[in-house]
C-alpha positions in Angstrom: 127.6 -156.1 129.6 127.9 -154.2 126.4 126.3 -154.7 123.0 128.0 -154.3 119.7 126.9 -154.5 116.1 128.7 -157.1 113.9 128.5 -154.8 110.9 130.5 -151.9 112.3 133.8 -152.9 110.6 134.2 -150.7 107.6 135.5 -152.6 104.6 134.4 -156.0 105.9 132.3 -158.3 103.9 129.0 -158.6 105.7 125.3 -158.2 105.1 125.5 -154.4 104.8 128.4 -154.5 102.3 126.6 -157.2 100.2 123.2 -155.3 100.2 125.0 -152.3 98.8 126.6 -154.4 96.1 123.3 -156.1 95.3 121.4 -152.8 95.1 124.1 -151.4 92.8 123.7 -154.4 90.4 119.9 -154.1 90.1 119.4 -151.4 87.5 119.4 -152.6 83.9 122.2 -150.0 83.2 124.6 -151.8 85.6 127.3 -154.0 84.1 125.8 -157.1 85.8 124.4 -159.9 83.7 120.7 -160.9 84.1 121.9 -164.1 85.8 123.9 -162.1 88.3 121.1 -159.6 88.9 118.6 -162.4 89.5 120.9 -164.1 92.0 121.6 -160.8 93.7 117.8 -160.2 93.9 117.2 -163.4 95.9 120.0 -162.5 98.4 118.8 -158.9 98.6 115.3 -160.1 99.7 116.8 -162.2 102.3 119.4 -159.8 103.7 117.1 -156.8 103.9 114.8 -158.9 106.0 117.7 -160.2 108.1 119.1 -156.8 109.1 115.7 -155.5 110.2 115.6 -158.4 112.8 117.3 -156.9 115.9 119.4 -159.9 116.7 121.0 -159.9 113.3 122.4 -156.5 114.1 123.6 -156.9 117.7 125.3 -159.2 120.1 126.0 -159.1 123.9 129.6 -159.1 125.0 130.0 -160.1 128.7 132.2 -162.0 131.1 130.3 -165.2 130.2 130.6 -164.5 126.4 133.7 -162.3 126.0 133.7 -162.9 122.2 129.9 -162.1 122.0 126.9 -164.3 122.2 126.5 -164.6 118.4 123.4 -162.5 118.2 121.6 -164.3 121.0 122.5 -167.8 119.8 124.3 -168.5 123.1 121.4 -167.2 125.2 118.6 -169.6 126.3 115.1 -168.4 126.9 111.8 -170.0 127.7 108.7 -168.4 126.1 105.1 -169.0 127.2 105.2 -172.2 125.1 107.4 -173.8 127.8 110.1 -174.9 125.5 113.7 -173.7 125.8 115.1 -172.1 122.7 118.0 -169.8 121.9 117.1 -166.1 121.9 118.1 -165.6 118.3 115.9 -168.5 117.2 113.0 -167.1 119.3 113.1 -163.8 117.4 113.8 -165.4 114.0 110.7 -167.6 114.2 108.4 -164.8 115.3 106.5 -165.3 112.0 106.4 -169.1 112.0 110.0 -169.8 111.0 110.1 -168.2 107.6 113.5 -167.1 106.5 112.6 -164.5 104.0 110.8 -161.2 104.0 108.1 -162.4 101.6 107.4 -165.5 103.7 107.2 -163.4 106.9 104.9 -161.0 105.3 102.6 -163.7 104.0 102.5 -165.4 107.4 102.0 -162.1 109.2 99.2 -161.0 106.9 97.6 -164.4 107.3 97.9 -164.8 111.0 99.2 -161.8 112.8 97.6 -158.8 111.1 100.8 -157.2 109.6 98.5 -155.4 107.2 97.3 -153.4 110.2 100.9 -152.3 111.2 101.4 -148.7 110.2 104.8 -148.0 108.6 106.3 -144.6 109.1 106.6 -143.2 105.6 109.6 -141.1 106.4 111.5 -144.2 107.9 110.5 -146.3 104.8 112.2 -143.8 102.6 115.6 -144.3 104.3 117.5 -146.5 101.9 120.8 -146.6 103.7 121.6 -150.2 104.9 124.0 -148.7 107.5 121.1 -146.8 109.1 118.8 -149.9 108.9 121.4 -151.9 110.9 121.9 -149.1 113.4 118.1 -148.9 114.0 118.0 -152.7 114.5 121.0 -152.5 116.8 119.2 -150.0 119.0 116.1 -152.2 119.1 118.2 -155.2 120.0 119.8 -153.4 122.9 116.5 -151.9 124.1 114.1 -154.9 123.6 115.9 -158.2 122.7 118.4 -157.8 125.6 115.8 -156.4 128.0 114.7 -158.0 131.3 114.5 -160.9 131.9 117.2 -161.7 129.2 119.7 -159.5 131.1 120.3 -162.2 133.6 123.0 -164.4 132.2 123.9 -168.0 132.9 120.3 -169.2 133.4 117.4 -169.8 131.1 115.5 -166.5 131.0 111.8 -167.1 131.4 110.2 -164.5 129.1 107.5 -162.3 130.6 104.3 -161.5 128.8 105.5 -157.9 128.4 108.7 -159.1 126.8 106.9 -161.4 124.4 104.4 -158.7 123.5 107.1 -156.2 122.8 109.1 -158.7 120.8 106.0 -159.6 118.7 105.2 -155.9 118.1 108.9 -155.1 117.2 109.1 -158.1 114.8 105.8 -157.1 113.1 106.8 -153.4 112.7 110.3 -154.4 111.5 109.0 -156.9 108.9 106.6 -154.2 107.6 109.4 -151.6 107.5 111.7 -154.1 105.7 109.0 -154.7 103.1 108.4 -151.0 102.6 112.1 -150.3 102.3 112.6 -153.2 99.9 109.8 -151.8 97.7 111.4 -148.4 97.7 114.8 -149.9 96.9 113.3 -151.8 93.9 111.3 -148.8 92.7 114.4 -146.7 92.8 116.5 -149.3 91.0 114.0 -149.9 88.2 113.1 -146.2 87.5 
């Protein structure tokens, strides 16, 4: 088994390349119209959240999935709830199924105590989407594809440790995404 990041192809159109374009269009001094800038802002919010989720930045390549498992979409897991879900969906809905950073933050503050998550100020100042993706890739390899998910071809029954680690990673990544988004916007609107 090996893991790869779907954003490693330089010159490809992907989340990282689009984030860079959207950030460049934000300042009022850019050539982009207000309509384009508002459209870009919505996508920027979404994509910054996405690439901080580890399974948006990695996939497992193996004998069972030689073309990759589509970021965990081809892997079935069973969390403590007893339902069978795909691994990607499990990580995506860590905050109740929201698909945006603001939604996840709202839900996390309301239910999961995200306000108590400490964000590393040095990491929050890193405004390079390539680095964000690399960080998520490392977390995906280390935590998303950890035991018991390493066993392929069966439904992986998630352990308490796995679920606790996943919840903690998801919380810290959502908080980090929010801090980085704030820093990107502050920088763009100086």
